[in-house]
C-alpha atoms as an extended CHARMM CRD file, in Angstrom:
* protein
*
       245  EXT
         1         1  UNK       CA            -18.2540000000      -30.0090000000        7.4190000000  PROA      1               0.0000000000
         2         2  UNK       CA            -14.4350000000      -29.5120000000        7.1310000000  PROA      2               0.0000000000
         3         3  UNK       CA            -13.3730000000      -26.4200000000        4.9440000000  PROA      3               0.0000000000
         4         4  UNK       CA            -10.7080000000      -26.7590000000        2.3790000000  PROA      4               0.0000000000
         5         5  UNK       CA             -7.4000000000      -25.6140000000        3.6830000000  PROA      5               0.0000000000
         6         6  UNK       CA             -6.8370000000      -21.8820000000        1.9000000000  PROA      6               0.0000000000
         7         7  UNK       CA             -3.8010000000      -21.8190000000       -0.2310000000  PROA      7               0.0000000000
         8         8  UNK       CA             -2.2270000000      -18.5040000000        0.2160000000  PROA      8               0.0000000000
         9         9  UNK       CA              0.0820000000      -18.3410000000       -2.7190000000  PROA      9               0.0000000000
        10        10  UNK       CA             -3.1950000000      -19.1670000000       -4.7400000000  PROA      10              0.0000000000
        11        11  UNK       CA             -5.1290000000      -16.6230000000       -3.2080000000  PROA      11              0.0000000000
        12        12  UNK       CA             -2.4510000000      -14.0170000000       -3.6870000000  PROA      12              0.0000000000
        13        13  UNK       CA             -2.1550000000      -14.8570000000       -7.4830000000  PROA      13              0.0000000000
        14        14  UNK       CA             -6.2060000000      -14.5990000000       -8.1360000000  PROA      14              0.0000000000
        15        15  UNK       CA             -6.0490000000      -11.2120000000       -6.2560000000  PROA      15              0.0000000000
        16        16  UNK       CA             -3.3250000000      -10.2930000000       -8.6760000000  PROA      16              0.0000000000
        17        17  UNK       CA             -5.1030000000      -11.2060000000      -11.8490000000  PROA      17              0.0000000000
        18        18  UNK       CA             -8.1730000000       -9.5800000000      -10.8450000000  PROA      18              0.0000000000
        19        19  UNK       CA             -6.8020000000       -6.2770000000      -10.2110000000  PROA      19              0.0000000000
        20        20  UNK       CA             -5.0240000000       -6.5100000000      -13.1140000000  PROA      20              0.0000000000
        21        21  UNK       CA             -8.0090000000       -7.2540000000      -15.2290000000  PROA      21              0.0000000000
        22        22  UNK       CA            -10.0170000000       -4.2520000000      -13.9830000000  PROA      22              0.0000000000
        23        23  UNK       CA             -7.4210000000       -1.9550000000      -14.5730000000  PROA      23              0.0000000000
        24        24  UNK       CA             -7.2930000000       -2.9860000000      -17.9140000000  PROA      24              0.0000000000
        25        25  UNK       CA            -10.7680000000       -3.3540000000      -18.4680000000  PROA      25              0.0000000000
        26        26  UNK       CA            -11.7700000000       -0.1210000000      -16.6970000000  PROA      26              0.0000000000
        27        27  UNK       CA            -13.1640000000        2.6100000000      -19.2080000000  PROA      27              0.0000000000
        28        28  UNK       CA            -14.4070000000        4.9910000000      -16.1870000000  PROA      28              0.0000000000
        29        29  UNK       CA            -13.2830000000        5.3300000000      -12.6830000000  PROA      29              0.0000000000
        30        30  UNK       CA            -14.4740000000        7.1970000000       -9.1190000000  PROA      30              0.0000000000
        31        31  UNK       CA            -11.4240000000        9.5810000000       -9.0660000000  PROA      31              0.0000000000
        32        32  UNK       CA            -11.1630000000       11.2320000000       -5.5550000000  PROA      32              0.0000000000
        33        33  UNK       CA             -8.9300000000       14.5950000000       -5.4650000000  PROA      33              0.0000000000
        34        34  UNK       CA             -8.5850000000       16.8310000000       -2.3930000000  PROA      34              0.0000000000
        35        35  UNK       CA             -9.7710000000       20.8670000000       -2.5110000000  PROA      35              0.0000000000
        36        36  UNK       CA             -6.4730000000       22.6300000000       -1.5290000000  PROA      36              0.0000000000
        37        37  UNK       CA             -8.5000000000       25.6660000000        0.2210000000  PROA      37              0.0000000000
        38        38  UNK       CA            -10.4340000000       23.3410000000        2.5730000000  PROA      38              0.0000000000
        39        39  UNK       CA             -9.0030000000       19.7500000000        2.3700000000  PROA      39              0.0000000000
        40        40  UNK       CA            -12.0540000000       18.2750000000        1.8060000000  PROA      40              0.0000000000
        41        41  UNK       CA            -12.3410000000       15.3790000000       -0.5070000000  PROA      41              0.0000000000
        42        42  UNK       CA            -14.5450000000       15.7880000000       -3.9990000000  PROA      42              0.0000000000
        43        43  UNK       CA            -15.4530000000       12.5430000000       -5.7980000000  PROA      43              0.0000000000
        44        44  UNK       CA            -15.9100000000       12.3930000000       -9.8340000000  PROA      44              0.0000000000
        45        45  UNK       CA            -16.5710000000       10.0110000000      -12.6490000000  PROA      45              0.0000000000
        46        46  UNK       CA            -13.6760000000       10.1030000000      -15.0620000000  PROA      46              0.0000000000
        47        47  UNK       CA            -12.7390000000        8.3880000000      -18.1480000000  PROA      47              0.0000000000
        48        48  UNK       CA            -10.1240000000        5.5320000000      -17.5640000000  PROA      48              0.0000000000
        49        49  UNK       CA             -7.8030000000        3.6670000000      -20.1930000000  PROA      49              0.0000000000
        50        50  UNK       CA             -4.2900000000        1.8630000000      -19.4330000000  PROA      50              0.0000000000
        51        51  UNK       CA             -1.0470000000        2.4970000000      -20.2080000000  PROA      51              0.0000000000
        52        52  UNK       CA              1.7480000000       -0.0680000000      -21.4810000000  PROA      52              0.0000000000
        53        53  UNK       CA              2.4480000000       -1.1800000000      -17.9820000000  PROA      53              0.0000000000
        54        54  UNK       CA             -1.1060000000       -0.6870000000      -16.6100000000  PROA      54              0.0000000000
        55        55  UNK       CA             -1.0970000000        2.5770000000      -15.0280000000  PROA      55              0.0000000000
        56        56  UNK       CA             -4.5340000000        4.5080000000      -15.4280000000  PROA      56              0.0000000000
        57        57  UNK       CA             -4.3060000000        7.0240000000      -18.4810000000  PROA      57              0.0000000000
        58        58  UNK       CA             -6.9260000000        9.8230000000      -18.1920000000  PROA      58              0.0000000000
        59        59  UNK       CA             -8.1510000000       13.0830000000      -20.5720000000  PROA      59              0.0000000000
        60        60  UNK       CA             -9.3530000000       15.6530000000      -18.5250000000  PROA      60              0.0000000000
        61        61  UNK       CA            -10.2280000000       19.2310000000      -18.8380000000  PROA      61              0.0000000000
        62        62  UNK       CA             -8.2340000000       21.4710000000      -17.4070000000  PROA      62              0.0000000000
        63        63  UNK       CA            -10.9870000000       23.5220000000      -16.4770000000  PROA      63              0.0000000000
        64        64  UNK       CA            -12.7570000000       20.9140000000      -14.6130000000  PROA      64              0.0000000000
        65        65  UNK       CA            -12.8120000000       21.2610000000      -10.3420000000  PROA      65              0.0000000000
        66        66  UNK       CA            -11.0940000000       18.0090000000      -10.2420000000  PROA      66              0.0000000000
        67        67  UNK       CA             -8.3350000000       18.8410000000      -12.5330000000  PROA      67              0.0000000000
        68        68  UNK       CA             -7.6440000000       22.3600000000      -10.6540000000  PROA      68              0.0000000000
        69        69  UNK       CA             -7.3800000000       20.3930000000       -7.3450000000  PROA      69              0.0000000000
        70        70  UNK       CA             -4.7280000000       18.2500000000       -9.1990000000  PROA      70              0.0000000000
        71        71  UNK       CA             -2.8330000000       21.5710000000      -10.2430000000  PROA      71              0.0000000000
        72        72  UNK       CA             -2.0440000000       22.5500000000       -6.6810000000  PROA      72              0.0000000000
        73        73  UNK       CA             -2.3760000000       18.4450000000       -4.9520000000  PROA      73              0.0000000000
        74        74  UNK       CA             -1.3730000000       16.0810000000       -6.8980000000  PROA      74              0.0000000000
        75        75  UNK       CA             -2.1120000000       13.2030000000       -4.8420000000  PROA      75              0.0000000000
        76        76  UNK       CA             -5.5390000000       10.9420000000       -5.5740000000  PROA      76              0.0000000000
        77        77  UNK       CA             -7.3160000000        8.2590000000       -5.6980000000  PROA      77              0.0000000000
        78        78  UNK       CA             -8.7160000000        6.0150000000       -8.1680000000  PROA      78              0.0000000000
        79        79  UNK       CA            -11.5430000000        3.3570000000       -7.7890000000  PROA      79              0.0000000000
        80        80  UNK       CA            -11.9730000000        0.5700000000      -10.8930000000  PROA      80              0.0000000000
        81        81  UNK       CA            -14.8870000000       -1.7280000000      -10.5470000000  PROA      81              0.0000000000
        82        82  UNK       CA            -16.1970000000       -4.4400000000      -13.1680000000  PROA      82              0.0000000000
        83        83  UNK       CA            -19.3220000000       -4.0040000000      -15.1220000000  PROA      83              0.0000000000
        84        84  UNK       CA            -22.3340000000       -4.7570000000      -12.9270000000  PROA      84              0.0000000000
        85        85  UNK       CA            -23.2310000000       -8.2290000000      -12.3720000000  PROA      85              0.0000000000
        86        86  UNK       CA            -25.8840000000       -9.9000000000      -10.4860000000  PROA      86              0.0000000000
        87        87  UNK       CA            -25.9310000000      -10.6190000000       -6.6370000000  PROA      87              0.0000000000
        88        88  UNK       CA            -24.5980000000       -8.1390000000       -4.2470000000  PROA      88              0.0000000000
        89        89  UNK       CA            -22.0510000000       -5.6050000000       -5.7440000000  PROA      89              0.0000000000
        90        90  UNK       CA            -20.1440000000       -5.9300000000       -2.5130000000  PROA      90              0.0000000000
        91        91  UNK       CA            -19.0600000000       -9.1690000000       -3.3500000000  PROA      91              0.0000000000
        92        92  UNK       CA            -17.6890000000       -8.2940000000       -6.7950000000  PROA      92              0.0000000000
        93        93  UNK       CA            -13.8650000000       -7.4070000000       -7.0870000000  PROA      93              0.0000000000
        94        94  UNK       CA            -12.6190000000       -3.5980000000       -7.0230000000  PROA      94              0.0000000000
        95        95  UNK       CA             -9.6600000000       -2.1370000000       -6.6710000000  PROA      95              0.0000000000
        96        96  UNK       CA             -8.3970000000        1.6020000000       -5.2470000000  PROA      96              0.0000000000
        97        97  UNK       CA             -5.0720000000        2.7300000000       -6.8600000000  PROA      97              0.0000000000
        98        98  UNK       CA             -3.3000000000        5.5960000000       -5.1140000000  PROA      98              0.0000000000
        99        99  UNK       CA             -0.9420000000        8.2830000000       -6.2700000000  PROA      99              0.0000000000
       100       100  UNK       CA             -0.2170000000       11.0660000000       -7.7280000000  PROA      100             0.0000000000
       101       101  UNK       CA             -1.7180000000       12.0000000000      -10.8070000000  PROA      101             0.0000000000
       102       102  UNK       CA              0.3330000000       14.7120000000      -13.3350000000  PROA      102             0.0000000000
       103       103  UNK       CA              0.0420000000       15.5350000000      -16.9420000000  PROA      103             0.0000000000
       104       104  UNK       CA              1.6000000000       13.1290000000      -19.7630000000  PROA      104             0.0000000000
       105       105  UNK       CA              3.2920000000       14.0340000000      -22.9900000000  PROA      105             0.0000000000
       106       106  UNK       CA              4.4840000000       10.4710000000      -24.0760000000  PROA      106             0.0000000000
       107       107  UNK       CA              3.4180000000       10.3080000000      -27.5910000000  PROA      107             0.0000000000
       108       108  UNK       CA              1.6130000000        6.7470000000      -27.0810000000  PROA      108             0.0000000000
       109       109  UNK       CA             -0.6600000000        7.9940000000      -24.3940000000  PROA      109             0.0000000000
       110       110  UNK       CA             -3.1260000000        9.8650000000      -27.1980000000  PROA      110             0.0000000000
       111       111  UNK       CA             -3.5950000000        6.4760000000      -29.1810000000  PROA      111             0.0000000000
       112       112  UNK       CA             -3.9010000000        4.0760000000      -26.2090000000  PROA      112             0.0000000000
       113       113  UNK       CA             -6.7340000000        6.4470000000      -24.5020000000  PROA      113             0.0000000000
       114       114  UNK       CA             -8.2700000000        7.0710000000      -27.7160000000  PROA      114             0.0000000000
       115       115  UNK       CA             -8.6580000000        3.2530000000      -29.1510000000  PROA      115             0.0000000000
       116       116  UNK       CA            -10.1250000000        2.1650000000      -25.5040000000  PROA      116             0.0000000000
       117       117  UNK       CA            -12.5630000000        5.4290000000      -25.5250000000  PROA      117             0.0000000000
       118       118  UNK       CA            -13.3020000000        6.2800000000      -28.9230000000  PROA      118             0.0000000000
       119       119  UNK       CA            -15.8170000000        8.7970000000      -28.6960000000  PROA      119             0.0000000000
       120       120  UNK       CA            -13.2750000000       11.0630000000      -26.5710000000  PROA      120             0.0000000000
       121       121  UNK       CA            -12.2650000000       11.8460000000      -30.2190000000  PROA      121             0.0000000000
       122       122  UNK       CA            -14.8190000000       14.5520000000      -30.1920000000  PROA      122             0.0000000000
       123       123  UNK       CA            -13.1610000000       16.6230000000      -27.8420000000  PROA      123             0.0000000000
       124       124  UNK       CA             -9.4910000000       15.3120000000      -27.2260000000  PROA      124             0.0000000000
       125       125  UNK       CA             -7.9600000000       18.1230000000      -29.2400000000  PROA      125             0.0000000000
       126       126  UNK       CA             -9.9260000000       21.0760000000      -27.5100000000  PROA      126             0.0000000000
       127       127  UNK       CA             -7.6180000000       23.3160000000      -26.2310000000  PROA      127             0.0000000000
       128       128  UNK       CA             -8.6230000000       22.7600000000      -22.6870000000  PROA      128             0.0000000000
       129       129  UNK       CA             -7.9410000000       19.0650000000      -22.6130000000  PROA      129             0.0000000000
       130       130  UNK       CA             -4.8570000000       17.0790000000      -21.7290000000  PROA      130             0.0000000000
       131       131  UNK       CA             -3.9300000000       13.6680000000      -21.0720000000  PROA      131             0.0000000000
       132       132  UNK       CA             -2.8930000000       12.1330000000      -17.4440000000  PROA      132             0.0000000000
       133       133  UNK       CA             -1.5240000000        9.5540000000      -15.6420000000  PROA      133             0.0000000000
       134       134  UNK       CA             -1.4270000000        7.8230000000      -12.0660000000  PROA      134             0.0000000000
       135       135  UNK       CA              1.8750000000        7.1130000000      -10.6840000000  PROA      135             0.0000000000
       136       136  UNK       CA              0.6920000000        4.4640000000       -8.5430000000  PROA      136             0.0000000000
       137       137  UNK       CA              1.9930000000        4.4220000000       -4.6950000000  PROA      137             0.0000000000
       138       138  UNK       CA             -0.4620000000        2.1680000000       -3.2040000000  PROA      138             0.0000000000
       139       139  UNK       CA             -3.0970000000       -0.5680000000       -3.7910000000  PROA      139             0.0000000000
       140       140  UNK       CA             -6.1540000000       -1.6590000000       -1.9550000000  PROA      140             0.0000000000
       141       141  UNK       CA             -7.7680000000       -4.6130000000       -3.3550000000  PROA      141             0.0000000000
       142       142  UNK       CA            -11.2570000000       -6.0250000000       -2.3460000000  PROA      142             0.0000000000
       143       143  UNK       CA            -12.3140000000       -9.1900000000       -4.0560000000  PROA      143             0.0000000000
       144       144  UNK       CA            -15.3280000000       -9.3710000000       -2.2720000000  PROA      144             0.0000000000
       145       145  UNK       CA            -16.6140000000      -10.5360000000        1.4960000000  PROA      145             0.0000000000
       146       146  UNK       CA            -13.4470000000      -12.6160000000        2.7690000000  PROA      146             0.0000000000
       147       147  UNK       CA            -11.2220000000      -11.8060000000       -0.3560000000  PROA      147             0.0000000000
       148       148  UNK       CA             -8.9800000000       -8.7580000000        0.6480000000  PROA      148             0.0000000000
       149       149  UNK       CA             -5.8040000000       -9.2070000000       -0.2260000000  PROA      149             0.0000000000
       150       150  UNK       CA             -2.4920000000       -6.8950000000        0.1680000000  PROA      150             0.0000000000
       151       151  UNK       CA             -0.8720000000       -6.3520000000       -3.0500000000  PROA      151             0.0000000000
       152       152  UNK       CA              2.0590000000       -4.0200000000       -3.9630000000  PROA      152             0.0000000000
       153       153  UNK       CA              2.4390000000       -2.0220000000       -7.6740000000  PROA      153             0.0000000000
       154       154  UNK       CA              4.9730000000       -4.4850000000       -8.3340000000  PROA      154             0.0000000000
       155       155  UNK       CA              2.1490000000       -7.0590000000       -8.4620000000  PROA      155             0.0000000000
       156       156  UNK       CA             -0.1200000000       -5.3850000000      -10.6980000000  PROA      156             0.0000000000
       157       157  UNK       CA              2.0990000000       -3.1010000000      -13.1560000000  PROA      157             0.0000000000
       158       158  UNK       CA              3.3930000000       -5.1280000000      -15.7810000000  PROA      158             0.0000000000
       159       159  UNK       CA              7.0830000000       -5.0740000000      -16.6900000000  PROA      159             0.0000000000
       160       160  UNK       CA              8.5250000000       -2.6070000000      -18.9910000000  PROA      160             0.0000000000
       161       161  UNK       CA             11.0670000000       -4.3280000000      -20.4920000000  PROA      161             0.0000000000
       162       162  UNK       CA              9.4790000000       -5.6440000000      -23.2410000000  PROA      162             0.0000000000
       163       163  UNK       CA              8.1090000000       -1.8920000000      -24.2460000000  PROA      163             0.0000000000
       164       164  UNK       CA              9.9780000000       -0.2370000000      -27.2610000000  PROA      164             0.0000000000
       165       165  UNK       CA             10.0450000000       -3.9180000000      -28.7750000000  PROA      165             0.0000000000
       166       166  UNK       CA              6.3620000000       -4.1480000000      -28.2430000000  PROA      166             0.0000000000
       167       167  UNK       CA              5.6440000000       -0.6030000000      -29.1740000000  PROA      167             0.0000000000
       168       168  UNK       CA              7.8650000000       -0.5020000000      -32.4950000000  PROA      168             0.0000000000
       169       169  UNK       CA              5.6620000000       -4.3210000000      -33.1230000000  PROA      169             0.0000000000
       170       170  UNK       CA              2.1450000000       -3.3530000000      -31.8710000000  PROA      170             0.0000000000
       171       171  UNK       CA              0.7130000000       -2.2860000000      -35.5120000000  PROA      171             0.0000000000
       172       172  UNK       CA              2.0950000000       -5.1010000000      -37.3180000000  PROA      172             0.0000000000
       173       173  UNK       CA              0.6900000000       -7.4930000000      -34.8540000000  PROA      173             0.0000000000
       174       174  UNK       CA             -2.3250000000       -5.6790000000      -34.2970000000  PROA      174             0.0000000000
       175       175  UNK       CA             -3.2460000000       -5.9150000000      -38.3880000000  PROA      175             0.0000000000
       176       176  UNK       CA             -2.4400000000       -9.4310000000      -38.3140000000  PROA      176             0.0000000000
       177       177  UNK       CA             -4.8330000000      -10.6800000000      -35.4160000000  PROA      177             0.0000000000
       178       178  UNK       CA             -7.7240000000       -8.1980000000      -37.0190000000  PROA      178             0.0000000000
       179       179  UNK       CA             -6.9490000000       -9.7570000000      -40.5730000000  PROA      179             0.0000000000
       180       180  UNK       CA             -8.1460000000      -13.2260000000      -39.2980000000  PROA      180             0.0000000000
       181       181  UNK       CA            -11.8850000000      -12.1740000000      -39.2100000000  PROA      181             0.0000000000
       182       182  UNK       CA            -15.1940000000      -11.4360000000      -36.9060000000  PROA      182             0.0000000000
       183       183  UNK       CA            -15.3480000000      -14.9950000000      -36.2630000000  PROA      183             0.0000000000
       184       184  UNK       CA            -11.7560000000      -15.1930000000      -34.6240000000  PROA      184             0.0000000000
       185       185  UNK       CA            -11.5940000000      -12.0470000000      -32.9920000000  PROA      185             0.0000000000
       186       186  UNK       CA            -15.3420000000      -12.7440000000      -31.2600000000  PROA      186             0.0000000000
       187       187  UNK       CA            -14.0260000000      -16.0010000000      -30.2450000000  PROA      187             0.0000000000
       188       188  UNK       CA            -10.7880000000      -14.4780000000      -28.8900000000  PROA      188             0.0000000000
       189       189  UNK       CA            -13.0870000000      -11.9040000000      -27.2160000000  PROA      189             0.0000000000
       190       190  UNK       CA            -14.9430000000      -14.8120000000      -25.4340000000  PROA      190             0.0000000000
       191       191  UNK       CA            -18.7410000000      -14.0110000000      -27.1040000000  PROA      191             0.0000000000
       192       192  UNK       CA            -20.1420000000      -15.5620000000      -30.3150000000  PROA      192             0.0000000000
       193       193  UNK       CA            -20.0780000000      -14.3030000000      -33.7650000000  PROA      193             0.0000000000
       194       194  UNK       CA            -22.5470000000      -11.6690000000      -34.5940000000  PROA      194             0.0000000000
       195       195  UNK       CA            -22.9870000000       -9.7490000000      -37.6600000000  PROA      195             0.0000000000
       196       196  UNK       CA            -24.5630000000       -7.0860000000      -35.2130000000  PROA      196             0.0000000000
       197       197  UNK       CA            -21.0080000000       -6.9820000000      -32.8960000000  PROA      197             0.0000000000
       198       198  UNK       CA            -17.6280000000       -6.2190000000      -35.0520000000  PROA      198             0.0000000000
       199       199  UNK       CA            -14.2640000000       -7.1450000000      -32.4960000000  PROA      199             0.0000000000
       200       200  UNK       CA            -11.0900000000       -5.4560000000      -32.9530000000  PROA      200             0.0000000000
       201       201  UNK       CA             -7.6740000000       -6.1920000000      -31.6400000000  PROA      201             0.0000000000
       202       202  UNK       CA             -6.8480000000       -2.7350000000      -30.3480000000  PROA      202             0.0000000000
       203       203  UNK       CA             -3.9280000000       -2.7530000000      -28.0910000000  PROA      203             0.0000000000
       204       204  UNK       CA             -1.5640000000       -5.3100000000      -26.4620000000  PROA      204             0.0000000000
       205       205  UNK       CA              0.9410000000       -5.0200000000      -23.4600000000  PROA      205             0.0000000000
       206       206  UNK       CA              3.3170000000       -7.9550000000      -21.9580000000  PROA      206             0.0000000000
       207       207  UNK       CA              0.2080000000       -9.6950000000      -19.9910000000  PROA      207             0.0000000000
       208       208  UNK       CA             -2.2480000000       -9.7750000000      -23.0350000000  PROA      208             0.0000000000
       209       209  UNK       CA             -4.4040000000       -8.2270000000      -25.8080000000  PROA      209             0.0000000000
       210       210  UNK       CA             -7.0580000000       -5.6940000000      -25.5290000000  PROA      210             0.0000000000
       211       211  UNK       CA             -9.9100000000       -6.0480000000      -27.7270000000  PROA      211             0.0000000000
       212       212  UNK       CA            -13.1900000000       -3.7180000000      -28.0860000000  PROA      212             0.0000000000
       213       213  UNK       CA            -16.6720000000       -4.0240000000      -29.7380000000  PROA      213             0.0000000000
       214       214  UNK       CA            -17.8890000000       -0.2480000000      -29.6270000000  PROA      214             0.0000000000
       215       215  UNK       CA            -17.5780000000        0.9410000000      -25.8880000000  PROA      215             0.0000000000
       216       216  UNK       CA            -17.5550000000       -2.5860000000      -24.7660000000  PROA      216             0.0000000000
       217       217  UNK       CA            -14.2110000000       -4.1150000000      -23.8140000000  PROA      217             0.0000000000
       218       218  UNK       CA            -12.3250000000       -7.4790000000      -23.7590000000  PROA      218             0.0000000000
       219       219  UNK       CA             -9.2850000000       -8.9820000000      -22.4320000000  PROA      219             0.0000000000
       220       220  UNK       CA             -7.2930000000      -12.2100000000      -23.7680000000  PROA      220             0.0000000000
       221       221  UNK       CA             -4.6720000000      -12.6860000000      -20.9890000000  PROA      221             0.0000000000
       222       222  UNK       CA             -1.3390000000      -14.6460000000      -21.3250000000  PROA      222             0.0000000000
       223       223  UNK       CA             -0.2380000000      -16.9910000000      -18.4680000000  PROA      223             0.0000000000
       224       224  UNK       CA              2.9290000000      -15.5090000000      -18.3030000000  PROA      224             0.0000000000
       225       225  UNK       CA              4.6260000000      -12.2450000000      -19.4880000000  PROA      225             0.0000000000
       226       226  UNK       CA              6.1880000000      -11.6170000000      -23.0140000000  PROA      226             0.0000000000
       227       227  UNK       CA              9.7560000000      -10.4220000000      -22.9030000000  PROA      227             0.0000000000
       228       228  UNK       CA              9.8120000000       -9.5510000000      -26.6430000000  PROA      228             0.0000000000
       229       229  UNK       CA              7.6600000000       -9.1970000000      -29.9900000000  PROA      229             0.0000000000
       230       230  UNK       CA              8.4910000000      -12.6500000000      -31.0750000000  PROA      230             0.0000000000
       231       231  UNK       CA              7.3100000000      -14.0450000000      -27.2710000000  PROA      231             0.0000000000
       232       232  UNK       CA              3.9220000000      -12.1140000000      -27.5080000000  PROA      232             0.0000000000
       233       233  UNK       CA              3.1440000000      -13.9980000000      -30.7540000000  PROA      233             0.0000000000
       234       234  UNK       CA              3.7250000000      -17.3730000000      -29.4470000000  PROA      234             0.0000000000
       235       235  UNK       CA              2.1590000000      -16.5130000000      -26.5280000000  PROA      235             0.0000000000
       236       236  UNK       CA             -0.8360000000      -15.2360000000      -28.0920000000  PROA      236             0.0000000000
       237       237  UNK       CA             -1.3820000000      -18.4840000000      -30.0320000000  PROA      237             0.0000000000
       238       238  UNK       CA             -1.2710000000      -20.3550000000      -27.0950000000  PROA      238             0.0000000000
       239       239  UNK       CA             -3.6570000000      -18.2420000000      -25.8290000000  PROA      239             0.0000000000
       240       240  UNK       CA             -5.8040000000      -18.1960000000      -28.3990000000  PROA      240             0.0000000000
       241       241  UNK       CA             -6.3300000000      -21.7180000000      -29.5560000000  PROA      241             0.0000000000
       242       242  UNK       CA             -9.1970000000      -23.0620000000      -28.4180000000  PROA      242             0.0000000000
       243       243  UNK       CA            -10.3120000000      -20.0290000000      -27.2200000000  PROA      243             0.0000000000
       244       244  UNK       CA            -11.2290000000      -18.5620000000      -30.7920000000  PROA      244             0.0000000000
       245       245  UNK       CA            -12.4540000000      -22.3540000000      -32.0080000000  PROA      245             0.0000000000
């Protein structure tokens, strides 16, 4: 049987979409840091959220061993995977992001992180905790057996062109979407309406909308990035038509 020819552009586009989705949906990741005294690596489980452009955000204790490593050697590697699925876990997408991690004082960071990790509110204001951001320098993507693809930071990070306009419009847009009710939001999240599950729109970016039901995340992705708030609203209406019934 002759196999169908592989379309390199379609394969690359699928890899980009998978990597960006993993980055937006991830709530935990495996973070590897370097011990400055021995050079030995240390891998720990950390909470994760995505910045406006998709770069990972963290809330970490400055007393933690991995955070102490970062104060002397900010280089790190972060592995993100999807929710466990049936079959061989090595045949499911994952992405490794390498770069440097530094503290961030951007006002939006706290809101973005806590909306995606609401339980972190219990300790976010402790004096030894701070927010951090990974400046991605390189990407290693593996979509499963035979699906490794060379991606760049330009592939996986969203454009920041629309950031000021969307940040200003975000509260109003989210209120408008959440006001449409539970059934609509469940449809947008790709789930059936349920009295036990209340979905909420929690954040947006040029490429789509983030939703959450407790700790369960969901994502509505646009077919192209929005360049301003008006374009974002139009893209949302198009993307949500049909999926929300």
